[in-house]
All heavy atoms as an XYZ file, in Angstrom:
955
protein
N      -3.501     14.574      6.166
C      -2.827     14.205      7.380
C      -3.165     15.232      8.466
O      -3.636     16.337      8.171
C      -1.300     14.155      7.164
C      -0.932     12.998      6.242
C      -0.652     13.225      4.940
C      -0.925     11.696      6.722
C      -0.298     12.204      4.096
C      -0.595     10.669      5.898
C      -0.279     10.903      4.579
N      -2.914     14.847      9.704
C      -3.401     15.652     10.794
C      -2.566     16.849     11.172
O      -3.040     17.755     11.844
C      -3.595     14.770     12.024
C      -4.676     13.726     11.778
C      -4.805     12.729     12.926
O      -4.050     12.828     13.897
O      -5.661     11.881     12.831
N      -1.292     16.874     10.807
C      -0.517     18.044     11.196
C       0.524     18.394     10.123
O       0.860     17.563      9.268
C       0.126     17.870     12.568
C       1.172     16.786     12.610
O       2.006     16.686     11.722
N       1.158     15.972     13.629
N       1.019     19.572     10.215
C       1.925     20.099      9.186
C       3.218     19.296      9.099
O       3.767     19.099      8.000
C       2.238     21.591      9.465
C       2.983     22.289      8.373
C       2.219     22.252      7.046
O       0.995     22.310      7.004
N       2.927     22.170      5.953
N       3.742     18.778     10.215
C       4.973     17.970     10.213
C       4.821     16.732      9.351
O       5.686     16.399      8.556
C       5.365     17.608     11.609
C       6.693     16.865     11.689
C       7.054     16.483     13.123
O       6.266     16.674     14.041
N       8.230     15.925     13.259
N       3.650     16.047      9.505
C       3.406     14.850      8.678
C       3.270     15.238      7.224
O       3.766     14.527      6.343
C       2.182     14.099      9.168
C       2.424     13.282     10.392
S       1.148     11.987     10.692
C      -0.276     12.959     11.075
N       2.618     16.336      6.926
C       2.445     16.795      5.546
C       3.782     17.045      4.889
O       4.067     16.570      3.774
C       1.534     18.039      5.480
C       1.569     18.634      4.057
C       0.127     17.720      5.917
N       4.675     17.721      5.620
C       6.007     18.020      5.066
C       6.814     16.732      4.877
O       7.499     16.570      3.888
C       6.742     18.987      5.993
C       6.167     20.394      5.935
C       6.802     21.316      6.974
O       7.898     21.010      7.485
O       6.222     22.378      7.234
N       6.765     15.834      5.840
C       7.484     14.573      5.770
C       7.038     13.769      4.547
O       7.862     13.290      3.744
C       7.287     13.745      7.031
C       7.990     12.408      7.103
C       9.495     12.600      7.182
C       7.484     11.644      8.317
N       5.735     13.633      4.370
C       5.206     12.902      3.223
C       5.499     13.594      1.916
O       5.900     12.941      0.923
C       3.697     12.651      3.404
C       3.072     12.084      2.161
C       3.430     11.705      4.576
N       5.374     14.912      1.871
C       5.640     15.661      0.637
C       7.076     15.485      0.210
O       7.369     15.254     -0.977
C       5.313     17.129      0.851
O       3.932     17.321      1.079
N       8.004     15.608      1.131
C       9.426     15.415      0.803
C       9.745     14.015      0.350
O      10.483     13.801     -0.616
C      10.331     15.804      1.980
C      10.369     17.304      2.238
C      11.184     17.654      3.477
C      11.148     19.142      3.715
N      11.865     19.488      4.950
N       9.160     13.020      1.006
C       9.360     11.618      0.602
C       8.755     11.368     -0.778
O       9.353     10.644     -1.576
C       8.758     10.673      1.650
N       7.624     11.966     -1.056
C       6.985     11.798     -2.400
C       7.870     12.381     -3.479
O       7.953     11.829     -4.576
C       5.607     12.422     -2.395
N       8.533     13.492     -3.202
C       9.387     14.130     -4.194
C      10.607     13.256     -4.525
O      11.138     13.355     -5.633
C       9.855     15.505     -3.711
C       8.741     16.541     -3.667
C       9.184     17.833     -3.004
O      10.292     17.941     -2.520
N       8.270     18.788     -2.973
N      11.014     12.399     -3.598
C      12.199     11.556     -3.805
C      11.851     10.282     -4.573
O      12.758      9.563     -4.965
C      12.852     11.172     -2.449
C      13.489     12.348     -1.739
C      14.303     11.892     -0.536
N      13.505     11.123      0.434
C      12.916     11.645      1.515
N      13.006     12.963      1.718
N      12.251     10.890      2.332
N      10.584      9.988     -4.772
C      10.212      8.778     -5.504
C      10.466      8.912     -6.996
O      10.575     10.035     -7.509
C       8.739      8.388     -5.262
O       7.932      9.436     -5.781
C       8.459      8.134     -3.781
N      10.513      7.782     -7.658
C      10.630      7.737     -9.097
C       9.608      6.747     -9.609
O       9.092      5.946     -8.837
C      12.032      7.295     -9.563
O      12.220      5.917     -9.124
C      13.133      8.177     -8.968
N       9.302      6.731    -10.925
C       8.413      5.704    -11.437
C       8.928      4.283    -11.125
O       8.136      3.357    -10.912
C       8.364      5.969    -12.921
C       8.627      7.439    -13.039
C       9.659      7.718    -11.938
N      10.233      4.110    -11.092
C      10.819      2.780    -10.789
C      10.827      2.481     -9.308
O      10.819      1.326     -8.933
C      12.253      2.706    -11.329
C      12.379      2.836    -12.837
C      12.262      4.269    -13.321
O      12.587      5.210    -12.556
O      11.802      4.455    -14.486
N      10.844      3.502     -8.477
C      10.846      3.351     -7.020
C       9.729      4.200     -6.428
O       9.976      5.252     -5.875
C      12.207      3.754     -6.428
C      13.359      2.931     -6.869
C      13.254      1.493     -6.364
O      12.766      1.238     -5.284
N      13.686      0.546     -7.191
N       8.469      3.744     -6.562
C       7.344      4.581     -6.169
C       7.000      4.586     -4.679
O       6.193      5.402     -4.225
C       6.189      3.923     -6.978
C       6.566      2.502     -7.017
C       8.062      2.455     -7.169
N       7.614      3.710     -3.889
C       7.259      3.602     -2.480
C       7.960      4.695     -1.692
O       9.158      4.907     -1.828
C       7.642      2.198     -1.929
C       6.834      1.135     -2.671
C       7.388      2.134     -0.442
C       7.233     -0.272     -2.338
N       7.206      5.414     -0.864
C       7.775      6.477     -0.081
C       8.618      5.888      1.022
O       8.191      4.971      1.757
C       6.661      7.323      0.561
C       6.078      8.456     -0.296
C       5.271      7.942     -1.450
C       5.224      9.381      0.568
N       9.796      6.414      1.174
C      10.681      6.054      2.272
C      10.650      7.200      3.264
O      11.213      8.268      3.006
C      12.086      5.790      1.752
C      12.143      4.578      0.847
C      13.551      4.185      0.425
O      14.519      4.576      1.143
O      13.687      3.551     -0.589
N      10.000      6.964      4.397
C       9.764      8.022      5.359
C      10.842      8.124      6.437
O      10.879      9.061      7.183
C       8.407      7.797      6.016
C       7.224      7.845      5.043
C       5.963      7.398      5.747
C       7.058      9.216      4.457
N      11.712      7.128      6.534
C      12.783      7.143      7.521
C      12.258      6.960      8.922
O      11.085      6.614      9.137
N      13.096      7.223      9.890
C      12.741      6.972     11.305
C      11.659      7.925     11.800
O      10.970      7.605     12.753
C      13.990      7.086     12.164
O      14.521      8.418     12.083
N      11.469      9.043     11.146
C      10.436      9.991     11.569
C       9.052      9.592     11.023
O       8.042     10.188     11.408
C      10.802     11.398     11.098
C      12.070     11.914     11.668
C      12.008     12.118     13.182
O      10.982     12.665     13.664
O      12.930     11.695     13.875
N       8.991      8.616     10.152
C       7.753      8.275      9.499
C       6.834      7.351     10.296
O       5.734      7.022      9.806
N       7.230      6.965     11.485
C       6.427      6.050     12.256
C       5.029      6.574     12.518
O       4.034      5.821     12.518
C       7.117      5.647     13.560
C       7.194      6.806     14.546
C       8.183      7.711     14.665
C       6.205      7.135     15.535
N       7.884      8.622     15.663
C       6.682      8.294     16.214
C       4.976      6.608     15.890
C       5.953      8.881     17.234
C       4.257      7.191     16.899
C       4.751      8.335     17.555
N       4.891      7.867     12.723
C       3.592      8.429     13.054
C       2.667      8.386     11.818
O       1.484      8.117     11.955
C       3.730      9.884     13.533
C       2.452     10.554     13.994
C       1.811      9.772     15.151
C       2.752     11.973     14.471
N       3.215      8.608     10.643
C       2.433      8.508      9.404
C       1.956      7.069      9.225
O       0.765      6.825      8.967
C       3.275      8.937      8.176
C       2.509      8.695      6.888
C       3.695     10.409      8.301
N       2.844      6.128      9.396
C       2.487      4.694      9.197
C       1.511      4.255     10.305
O       0.591      3.493     10.036
C       3.731      3.846      9.186
C       4.658      4.171      8.013
S       3.854      4.293      6.383
C       3.696      2.575      5.957
N       1.657      4.739     11.529
C       0.742      4.403     12.604
C      -0.655      4.954     12.296
O      -1.669      4.308     12.570
C       1.265      4.939     13.938
N      -0.701      6.133     11.709
C      -1.975      6.755     11.323
C      -2.676      5.916     10.276
O      -3.891      5.630     10.356
C      -1.733      8.164     10.858
C      -2.981      9.000     10.753
O      -3.964      8.550     10.219
N      -2.900     10.243     11.218
N      -1.934      5.507      9.257
C      -2.485      4.653      8.177
C      -2.930      3.317      8.783
O      -4.022      2.828      8.482
C      -1.462      4.437      7.066
C      -1.199      5.759      6.333
C      -1.942      3.344      6.092
C      -0.042      5.721      5.369
N      -2.112      2.742      9.664
C      -2.459      1.482     10.296
C      -3.752      1.587     11.076
O      -4.593      0.702     11.016
C      -1.302      1.047     11.231
C      -1.535     -0.340     11.729
O      -1.570     -1.289     10.972
N      -1.643     -0.470     13.029
N      -3.929      2.671     11.806
C      -5.160      2.848     12.577
C      -6.395      2.884     11.665
O      -7.409      2.283     11.977
C      -5.072      4.122     13.400
N      -6.275      3.580     10.542
C      -7.417      3.645      9.616
C      -7.693      2.302      8.979
O      -8.872      1.885      8.813
C      -7.165      4.700      8.551
C      -7.224      6.102      9.058
N      -8.379      6.714      9.472
C      -6.260      7.029      9.240
C      -8.162      7.927      9.861
N      -6.860      8.139      9.762
N      -6.645      1.559      8.647
C      -6.862      0.203      8.054
C      -7.483     -0.722      9.088
O      -8.400     -1.479      8.741
C      -5.519     -0.372      7.577
C      -4.910      0.286      6.336
C      -3.523     -0.285      6.063
C      -5.817      0.085      5.132
N      -7.014     -0.660     10.319
C      -7.580     -1.555     11.341
C      -9.070     -1.218     11.568
O      -9.885     -2.113     11.752
C      -6.794     -1.421     12.644
C      -5.395     -1.982     12.557
S      -5.348     -3.723     12.032
C      -6.261     -4.507     13.334
N      -9.406      0.054     11.544
C     -10.793      0.463     11.724
C     -11.646     -0.135     10.636
O     -12.736     -0.695     10.863
C     -10.896      1.981     11.717
C     -12.270      2.541     11.914
C     -12.311      4.042     11.912
O     -11.293      4.685     11.725
O     -13.435      4.560     12.077
N     -11.184     -0.052      9.401
C     -11.916     -0.574      8.240
C     -12.038     -2.099      8.316
O     -13.122     -2.665      8.201
C     -11.228     -0.160      6.951
C     -11.797     -0.755      5.674
C     -13.137     -0.159      5.366
C     -10.814     -0.548      4.526
N     -10.895     -2.778      8.472
C     -10.894     -4.247      8.515
C     -11.690     -4.794      9.662
O     -12.431     -5.787      9.524
C      -9.485     -4.773      8.548
C      -8.689     -4.553      7.291
C      -7.312     -4.385      7.325
C      -9.287     -4.533      6.042
C      -6.567     -4.182      6.189
C      -8.555     -4.312      4.884
C      -7.195     -4.142      4.950
N     -11.594     -4.163     10.831
C     -12.341     -4.667     11.975
C     -13.844     -4.486     11.797
O     -14.632     -5.359     12.164
C     -11.884     -3.967     13.254
S     -10.227     -4.509     13.770
N     -14.244     -3.392     11.152
C     -15.663     -3.200     10.909
C     -16.212     -4.292      9.999
O     -17.274     -4.848     10.249
C     -15.872     -1.816     10.249
N     -15.458     -4.650      8.960
C     -15.887     -5.747      8.067
C     -15.920     -7.050      8.823
O     -16.842     -7.862      8.656
C     -14.986     -5.847      6.839
C     -15.349     -4.886      5.736
C     -14.497     -3.772      5.499
C     -16.464     -5.044      4.974
C     -14.851     -2.870      4.511
C     -16.797     -4.140      3.989
C     -15.965     -3.053      3.748
N     -14.930     -7.295      9.656
C     -14.867     -8.546     10.415
C     -16.012     -8.675     11.394
O     -16.641     -9.732     11.495
N     -16.341     -7.577     12.067
C     -17.449     -7.596     13.031
C     -18.768     -7.808     12.294
O     -19.628     -8.556     12.768
C     -17.525     -6.326     13.833
C     -16.407     -6.231     14.844
N     -16.215     -7.121     15.866
C     -15.419     -5.288     14.979
C     -15.168     -6.804     16.593
N     -14.662     -5.674     16.067
N     -18.924     -7.172     11.161
C     -20.158     -7.333     10.377
C     -20.297     -8.776      9.877
O     -21.397     -9.372      9.955
C     -20.188     -6.369      9.214
N     -19.213     -9.361      9.427
C     -19.238    -10.759      8.948
C     -19.584    -11.682     10.114
O     -20.408    -12.588      9.970
C     -17.894    -11.115      8.333
N     -18.946    -11.479     11.251
C     -19.207    -12.323     12.408
C     -20.655    -12.216     12.870
O     -21.297    -13.213     13.217
C     -18.255    -11.981     13.551
N     -21.194    -10.996     12.831
C     -22.574    -10.771     13.246
C     -23.545    -11.485     12.326
O     -24.649    -11.872     12.724
C     -22.894     -9.274     13.291
N     -23.143    -11.697     11.057
C     -23.990    -12.360     10.094
C     -23.716    -13.888     10.071
O     -24.221    -14.606      9.210
C     -23.721    -11.792      8.683
S     -24.270    -10.095      8.498
N     -22.939    -14.365     11.019
C     -22.680    -15.782     11.121
C     -21.565    -16.292     10.207
O     -21.390    -17.498     10.070
N     -20.846    -15.414      9.597
C     -19.734    -15.785      8.717
C     -18.465    -16.080      9.531
O     -18.262    -15.474     10.590
C     -19.436    -14.696      7.705
C     -20.554    -14.326      6.822
C     -20.748    -15.302      5.733
N     -21.773    -14.814      4.834
C     -22.168    -15.512      3.813
N     -21.605    -16.653      3.543
N     -23.096    -15.058      3.021
N     -17.665    -16.944      9.003
C     -16.368    -17.220      9.647
C     -15.423    -16.075      9.278
O     -15.443    -15.551      8.170
C     -15.792    -18.524      9.082
C     -14.602    -19.011      9.846
C     -14.182    -20.409      9.423
O     -15.065    -21.245      9.210
O     -12.952    -20.630      9.326
N     -14.624    -15.696     10.255
C     -13.672    -14.587     10.069
C     -12.275    -15.165     10.146
O     -11.909    -15.842     11.120
C     -13.881    -13.489     11.133
C     -12.838    -12.402     10.966
C     -15.268    -12.919     11.051
N     -11.486    -14.940      9.093
C     -10.092    -15.406      9.068
C      -9.167    -14.250      9.427
O      -9.396    -13.096      9.037
C      -9.733    -15.891      7.640
C     -10.528    -17.096      7.222
O     -10.820    -17.960      8.067
O     -10.901    -17.200      6.021
N      -8.106    -14.592     10.153
C      -7.079    -13.619     10.432
C      -6.026    -13.713      9.350
O      -5.515    -14.794      9.065
C      -6.434    -13.874     11.784
C      -7.355    -13.753     13.008
C      -6.609    -14.084     14.277
C      -7.929    -12.329     13.086
N      -5.725    -12.576      8.733
C      -4.802    -12.522      7.590
C      -3.793    -11.422      7.865
O      -4.174    -10.287      8.227
C      -5.533    -12.270      6.273
C      -4.561    -12.154      5.127
C      -6.577    -13.338      6.021
N      -2.514    -11.699      7.703
C      -1.472    -10.703      7.829
C      -1.427     -9.906      6.531
O      -1.297    -10.479      5.472
C      -0.130    -11.355      8.110
C       0.958    -10.350      8.329
C       2.313    -11.020      8.678
O       2.362    -12.233      8.805
O       3.287    -10.268      8.797
N      -1.542     -8.599      6.663
C      -1.471     -7.742      5.462
C      -0.277     -6.802      5.611
O       0.154     -6.478      6.712
C      -2.740     -6.943      5.218
C      -3.928     -7.857      4.930
C      -3.035     -5.985      6.351
N       0.229     -6.387      4.457
C       1.292     -5.400      4.413
C       0.774     -4.227      3.605
O      -0.075     -4.375      2.719
C       2.520     -6.008      3.710
C       3.038     -7.279      4.350
C       4.080     -7.922      3.443
C       3.645     -7.014      5.681
N       1.288     -3.057      3.924
C       0.859     -1.891      3.156
C       2.050     -0.984      2.917
O       3.049     -1.026      3.629
C      -0.284     -1.151      3.852
C       0.032     -0.621      5.222
C       0.555      0.646      5.418
C      -0.175     -1.431      6.349
C       0.832      1.115      6.663
C       0.113     -0.979      7.605
C       0.604      0.301      7.773
O       0.913      0.778      9.026
N       1.917     -0.198      1.850
C       2.966      0.779      1.486
C       2.290      2.044      1.033
O       1.225      2.011      0.369
C       3.843      0.198      0.392
N       2.916      3.140      1.336
C       2.472      4.445      0.841
C       3.215      4.702     -0.472
O       4.448      4.669     -0.489
C       2.771      5.548      1.870
C       2.231      6.922      1.592
C       0.745      6.955      1.352
C       2.606      7.851      2.736
N       2.458      4.874     -1.526
C       3.016      4.931     -2.881
C       2.677      6.241     -3.575
O       1.557      6.751     -3.467
C       2.442      3.739     -3.721
C       2.855      3.796     -5.164
C       2.853      2.411     -3.105
N       3.648      6.784     -4.267
C       3.439      7.960     -5.100
C       3.196      7.473     -6.514
O       4.096      7.082     -7.225
C       4.664      8.859     -5.070
C       4.482     10.181     -5.807
O       3.365     10.465     -6.253
N       5.520     10.935     -5.921
N       1.921      7.524     -6.951
C       1.552      7.066     -8.268
C       1.866      8.173     -9.292
O       1.135      9.156     -9.390
C       0.083      6.698     -8.317
C      -0.358      6.105     -9.621
O       0.467      6.094    -10.576
O      -1.494      5.642     -9.718
N       2.950      8.009     -9.990
C       3.365      8.996    -10.997
C       2.910      8.606    -12.389
O       3.340      9.217    -13.369
C       4.894      9.129    -10.976
C       5.411      9.712     -9.691
C       6.910      9.758     -9.713
N       7.479     10.497     -8.620
C       7.830     11.792     -8.647
N       7.670     12.473     -9.744
N       8.300     12.390     -7.581
N       2.049      7.598    -12.510
C       1.668      7.160    -13.850
C       0.399      7.840    -14.355
O       0.095      7.751    -15.529
C       1.388      5.639    -13.843
O       0.344      5.352    -12.905
C       2.666      4.878    -13.442
N      -0.324      8.504    -13.473
C      -1.500      9.188    -13.930
C      -1.107     10.474    -14.653
O      -0.150     11.136    -14.288
C      -2.462      9.543    -12.758
O      -1.731     10.336    -11.829
C      -2.976      8.323    -12.078
N      -1.814     10.782    -15.723
C      -1.450     11.952    -16.511
C      -2.041     13.217    -15.944
O      -1.578     14.295    -16.180
C      -1.935     11.764    -17.969
O      -3.336     11.498    -17.981
C      -1.188     10.636    -18.646
N      -3.139     13.105    -15.224
C      -3.850     14.315    -14.738
C      -3.179     14.922    -13.519
O      -3.130     16.135    -13.378
C      -5.318     14.002    -14.438
O      -5.409     12.983    -13.442
N      -2.690     14.098    -12.615
C      -2.059     14.602    -11.404
C      -1.327     13.492    -10.644
O      -1.540     12.307    -10.882
C      -3.115     15.200    -10.490
C      -4.119     14.184     -9.983
C      -5.082     14.797     -8.987
N      -5.840     13.724     -8.370
C      -7.121     13.549     -8.526
N      -7.821     14.381     -9.251
N      -7.711     12.556     -7.929
N      -0.487     13.913     -9.766
C       0.231     12.989     -8.910
C      -0.731     12.531     -7.782
O      -1.483     13.335     -7.245
C       1.427     13.698     -8.302
C       2.177     12.955     -7.255
C       3.299     13.782     -6.702
O       3.948     14.525     -7.416
N       3.555     13.641     -5.449
N      -0.714     11.242     -7.490
C      -1.601     10.738     -6.445
C      -0.825      9.857     -5.455
O      -0.045      9.009     -5.854
C      -2.734      9.893     -7.075
C      -3.664     10.679     -7.904
C      -4.804      9.834     -8.445
O      -4.684      8.617     -8.533
N      -5.924     10.461     -8.771
N      -1.107     10.066     -4.186
C      -0.598      9.170     -3.165
C      -1.629      8.093     -2.911
O      -2.804      8.394     -2.781
C      -0.309      9.930     -1.861
C       0.794     10.963     -1.947
C       0.963     11.657     -0.597
C       2.110     10.375     -2.365
N      -1.172      6.853     -2.877
C      -2.061      5.721     -2.667
C      -1.480      4.825     -1.591
O      -0.274      4.750     -1.419
C      -2.221      4.895     -3.961
C      -2.785      5.649     -5.120
C      -2.844      4.727     -6.345
N      -3.152      5.436     -7.560
C      -4.403      5.688     -7.974
N      -5.435      5.296     -7.302
N      -4.592      6.341     -9.115
N      -2.341      4.139     -0.878
C      -1.932      3.130      0.050
C      -2.244      1.776     -0.605
O      -3.416      1.471     -0.881
C      -2.670      3.229      1.417
C      -2.264      2.093      2.349
C      -2.363      4.565      2.062
N      -1.191      0.997     -0.892
C      -1.367     -0.327     -1.434
C      -1.396     -1.319     -0.262
O      -0.547     -1.283      0.608
C      -0.196     -0.699     -2.334
C      -0.361     -0.243     -3.786
C      -0.425      1.079     -4.127
C      -0.514     -1.196     -4.785
C      -0.578      1.498     -5.430
C      -0.688     -0.818     -6.080
C      -0.712      0.516     -6.411
O      -0.906      0.912     -7.743
N      -2.433     -2.173     -0.252
C      -2.629     -3.174      0.791
C      -2.648     -4.548      0.113
O      -3.410     -4.729     -0.829
C      -3.919     -2.930      1.601
C      -4.093     -3.962      2.689
C      -3.952     -1.500      2.135
N      -1.868     -5.477      0.622
C      -1.803     -6.813      0.037
C      -1.559     -7.817      1.160
O      -0.868     -7.515      2.139
C      -0.712     -6.903     -1.069
C       0.646     -6.645     -0.481
C      -0.755     -8.251     -1.768
N      -2.138     -9.000      1.039
C      -1.891    -10.026      2.042
C      -0.436    -10.496      1.911
O       0.107    -10.544      0.809
C      -2.846    -11.191      1.914
O      -2.537    -11.963      0.790
N       0.147    -10.785      3.039
C       1.551    -11.183      3.051
C       1.797    -12.413      2.190
O       2.755    -12.496      1.443
C       2.000    -11.422      4.507
C       3.459    -11.585      4.700
C       3.952    -13.027      4.682
O       3.082    -13.953      4.686
O       5.158    -13.244      4.648
N       0.884    -13.379      2.268
C       1.036    -14.606      1.478
C       0.972    -14.333     -0.026
O       1.731    -14.958     -0.795
C       0.018    -15.655      1.889
O      -1.296    -15.189      1.593
N       0.137    -13.433     -0.456
C       0.055    -13.093     -1.867
C       1.317    -12.340     -2.315
O       1.757    -12.550     -3.429
C      -1.188    -12.263     -2.173
C      -2.467    -13.041     -2.120
C      -3.649    -12.149     -2.421
O      -3.762    -11.035     -1.928
N      -4.572    -12.672     -3.230
N       1.842    -11.488     -1.452
C       3.020    -10.754     -1.843
C       4.230    -11.696     -2.027
O       5.035    -11.476     -2.941
C       3.355     -9.674     -0.789
C       4.428     -8.692     -1.172
C       4.003     -7.822     -2.349
C       4.830     -7.823      0.030
N       4.295    -12.717     -1.192
C       5.412    -13.664     -1.307
C       5.283    -14.571     -2.521
O       6.282    -15.140     -2.950
C       5.526    -14.520     -0.056
C       6.103    -13.793      1.143
C       6.422    -14.720      2.298
N       5.206    -15.222      2.961
C       4.781    -16.485      2.936
N       5.500    -17.408      2.319
N       3.672    -16.845      3.501
N       4.099    -14.688     -3.078
C       3.873    -15.612     -4.190
C       3.287    -14.906     -5.423
O       2.353    -15.419     -6.023
C       2.942    -16.774     -3.773
O       1.706    -16.223     -3.304
C       3.588    -17.603     -2.676
N       3.802    -13.746     -5.744
C       3.321    -13.053     -6.912
C       3.510    -13.906     -8.173
O       4.591    -14.462     -8.377
C       4.067    -11.722     -7.120
C       3.750    -10.582     -6.196
C       4.651     -9.381     -6.502
C       2.296    -10.162     -6.303
N       2.481    -14.002     -8.999
C       2.660    -14.777    -10.219
C       3.580    -14.035    -11.198
O       3.674    -12.807    -11.116
C       1.238    -14.883    -10.790
C       0.493    -13.747    -10.173
C       1.144    -13.468     -8.864
N       4.208    -14.733    -12.087
C       5.059    -14.069    -13.086
C       4.153    -13.231    -14.019
O       2.959    -13.555    -14.221
C       5.735    -15.198    -13.846
C       4.953    -16.429    -13.533
C       4.231    -16.203    -12.232
N       4.708    -12.166    -14.618
C       3.869    -11.268    -15.417
C       3.180    -11.935    -16.592
O       2.072    -11.530    -16.953
C       4.841    -10.191    -15.880
C       6.208    -10.628    -15.494
C       6.092    -11.729    -14.527
N       3.788    -12.965    -17.165
C       3.173    -13.608    -18.344
C       1.864    -14.338    -18.003
O       1.098    -14.699    -18.860
C       4.175    -14.557    -19.049
C       4.500    -15.751    -18.280
N       5.529    -15.751    -17.342
C       3.963    -16.999    -18.244
C       5.608    -16.960    -16.782
N       4.661    -17.735    -17.322
N       1.636    -14.592    -16.694
C       0.391    -15.246    -16.282
C      -0.725    -14.238    -16.002
O      -1.848    -14.682    -15.683
C       0.650    -16.070    -15.025
C       1.542    -17.275    -15.231
C       1.727    -18.103    -13.961
O       1.033    -17.860    -12.962
O       2.554    -19.016    -13.995
N      -0.462    -12.988    -16.158
C      -1.460    -11.959    -15.858
C      -1.829    -11.144    -17.078
O      -1.026    -11.060    -18.031
C      -0.896    -11.004    -14.769
C      -0.505    -11.647    -13.459
C       0.236    -10.656    -12.584
C      -1.742    -12.192    -12.739
N      -2.980    -10.530    -17.066
C      -3.371     -9.605    -18.133
C      -2.913     -8.215    -17.717
O      -3.572     -7.488    -16.956
C      -4.882     -9.628    -18.312
C      -5.358     -8.615    -19.329
O      -4.504     -8.031    -20.050
O      -6.592     -8.398    -19.414
N      -1.747     -7.825    -18.218
C      -1.178     -6.506    -17.881
C      -1.244     -5.553    -19.042
O      -0.423     -4.661    -19.192
C       0.271     -6.699    -17.416
C       0.470     -7.599    -16.172
C       1.964     -7.766    -15.862
C      -0.257     -7.045    -14.991
N      -2.247     -5.724    -19.889
C      -2.359     -4.869    -21.075
C      -2.751     -3.442    -20.709
O      -2.329     -2.505    -21.379
C      -3.363     -5.423    -22.083
O      -4.619     -5.664    -21.402
C      -2.856     -6.725    -22.687
N      -3.516     -3.253    -19.653
C      -3.874     -1.902    -19.217
C      -2.751     -1.332    -18.408
O      -2.116     -2.009    -17.570
C      -5.153     -1.942    -18.374
C      -6.368     -2.296    -19.186
C      -7.619     -2.191    -18.418
N      -7.770     -0.836    -17.902
C      -8.694     -0.481    -17.038
N      -9.528     -1.381    -16.546
N      -8.774      0.761    -16.613
N      -2.447     -0.052    -18.606
C      -1.380      0.596    -17.874
C      -1.552      0.564    -16.394
O      -0.591      0.396    -15.632
N      -2.801      0.683    -15.894
C      -3.010      0.709    -14.460
C      -2.691     -0.643    -13.847
O      -2.136     -0.700    -12.720
C      -4.479      1.078    -14.145
O      -5.388      0.176    -14.747
N      -2.977     -1.712    -14.535
C      -2.649     -3.042    -14.032
C      -1.154     -3.268    -14.004
O      -0.588     -3.818    -13.079
C      -3.310     -4.124    -14.867
C      -4.807     -4.175    -14.715
C      -5.396     -5.228    -15.616
N      -6.856     -5.152    -15.604
C      -7.608     -5.817    -16.386
N      -7.104     -6.602    -17.325
N      -8.937     -5.717    -16.289
N      -0.487     -2.816    -15.089
C       0.955     -2.966    -15.171
C       1.638     -2.178    -14.030
O       2.561     -2.627    -13.408
C       1.465     -2.490    -16.528
C       2.947     -2.744    -16.782
C       3.384     -2.234    -18.117
C       2.774     -3.096    -19.212
N       3.254     -2.737    -20.563
N       1.134     -0.986    -13.785
C       1.668     -0.139    -12.697
C       1.434     -0.793    -11.342
O       2.341     -0.843    -10.504
C       1.059      1.246    -12.716
C       1.623      2.122    -11.641
O       2.832      2.309    -11.571
N       0.782      2.622    -10.764
N       0.245     -1.310    -11.109
C      -0.042     -1.949     -9.823
C       0.859     -3.148     -9.624
O       1.381     -3.376     -8.518
C      -1.525     -2.382     -9.766
N       1.071     -3.912    -10.677
C       1.973     -5.067    -10.574
C       3.400     -4.646    -10.257
O       4.069     -5.234     -9.437
C       1.918     -5.885    -11.864
C       2.731     -7.165    -11.798
C       2.281     -8.276    -11.076
C       3.948     -7.283    -12.451
C       3.011     -9.436    -11.026
C       4.690     -8.445    -12.379
C       4.229     -9.502    -11.691
O       4.953    -10.685    -11.606
N       3.851     -3.567    -10.873
C       5.205     -3.097    -10.593
C       5.344     -2.583     -9.153
O       6.382     -2.771     -8.520
C       5.651     -2.022    -11.594
O       4.922     -0.845    -11.424
N       4.293     -2.006     -8.614
C       4.325     -1.573     -7.208
C       4.383     -2.806     -6.296
O       5.176     -2.822     -5.350
C       3.101     -0.712     -6.867
C       2.955     -0.498     -5.354
C       3.175      0.638     -7.568
N       3.620     -3.814     -6.610
C       3.658     -5.040     -5.796
C       5.063     -5.701     -5.874
O       5.575     -6.193     -4.887
C       2.571     -6.020     -6.252
C       1.145     -5.570     -5.944
C       0.141     -6.532     -6.542
C       0.927     -5.433     -4.428
N       5.658     -5.668     -7.065
C       7.033     -6.190     -7.197
C       8.002     -5.393     -6.351
O       8.887     -5.948     -5.717
C       7.461     -6.182     -8.652
C       6.831     -7.237     -9.501
C       7.294     -7.138    -10.946
O       7.277     -6.076    -11.538
N       7.728     -8.284    -11.468
N       7.831     -4.066     -6.322
C       8.694     -3.225     -5.523
C       8.483     -3.542     -4.010
O       9.465     -3.609     -3.241
C       8.449     -1.748     -5.795
N       7.243     -3.729     -3.622
C       6.965     -4.106     -2.227
C       7.603     -5.420     -1.879
O       8.229     -5.574     -0.814
C       5.472     -4.176     -1.969
C       4.759     -2.841     -1.956
S       2.966     -2.984     -1.771
C       2.810     -3.594     -0.087
N       7.481     -6.401     -2.802
C       8.065     -7.735     -2.549
C       9.567     -7.696     -2.433
O      10.164     -8.411     -1.645
C       7.615     -8.703     -3.649
N      10.181     -6.824     -3.232
C      11.649     -6.752     -3.220
C      12.241     -6.196     -1.939
O      13.359     -6.506     -1.540
C      12.161     -5.956     -4.413
O      11.898     -4.575     -4.231
N      11.456     -5.363     -1.220
C      11.965     -4.787      0.024
C      11.425     -5.461      1.253
O      11.864     -5.181      2.382
C      11.736     -3.250      0.083
C      10.255     -2.925      0.056
C      12.465     -2.546     -1.008
C       9.928     -1.441      0.239
N      10.420     -6.349      1.076
C       9.800     -6.993      2.233
C      10.755     -7.984      2.849
O      11.330     -8.834      2.169
C       8.506     -7.692      1.837
C       7.893     -8.515      2.946
C       7.518     -7.936      4.118
C       7.751     -9.878      2.759
C       6.971     -8.711      5.162
C       7.196    -10.645      3.792
C       6.813    -10.041      4.996
O       6.287    -10.815      5.982
N      10.875     -7.927      4.161
C      11.703     -8.884      4.912
C      10.825     -9.471      6.022
O      10.480     -8.734      6.962
C      12.940     -8.201      5.518
C      13.864     -7.667      4.468
C      15.050     -6.956      5.107
O      15.203     -6.905      6.306
N      15.912     -6.411      4.264
N      10.460    -10.734      5.907
C       9.580    -11.342      6.931
C      10.243    -11.368      8.299
O      11.385    -11.302      8.472
C       9.340    -12.766      6.430
C      10.099    -12.914      5.194
C      10.833    -11.655      4.880
């Protein structure tokens, strides 16, 4: 992150997470962190869109949601991740029995998406 205030805000929010509640809650001061992440995502997505358009491909506009997540499932170290998912996919998550969740990483990713879906308000 670009400044010490954001580092402290994210670090404190990460400490408050649990394996059951992995999404960082940054509060009203977290807008700058989320704006920073949003800017990086837009830069990435727009670059792909411009490249696709330049190659004659059709470009679809898709609403995406993202969350800053403290991944506490790794054994080697704690990792902060940004989960990005299309809004339509988040609203229609398949039930777990329809997915191959045998690997721990898949099971964890699915639980993060469920947590995102439970707090999402369109």
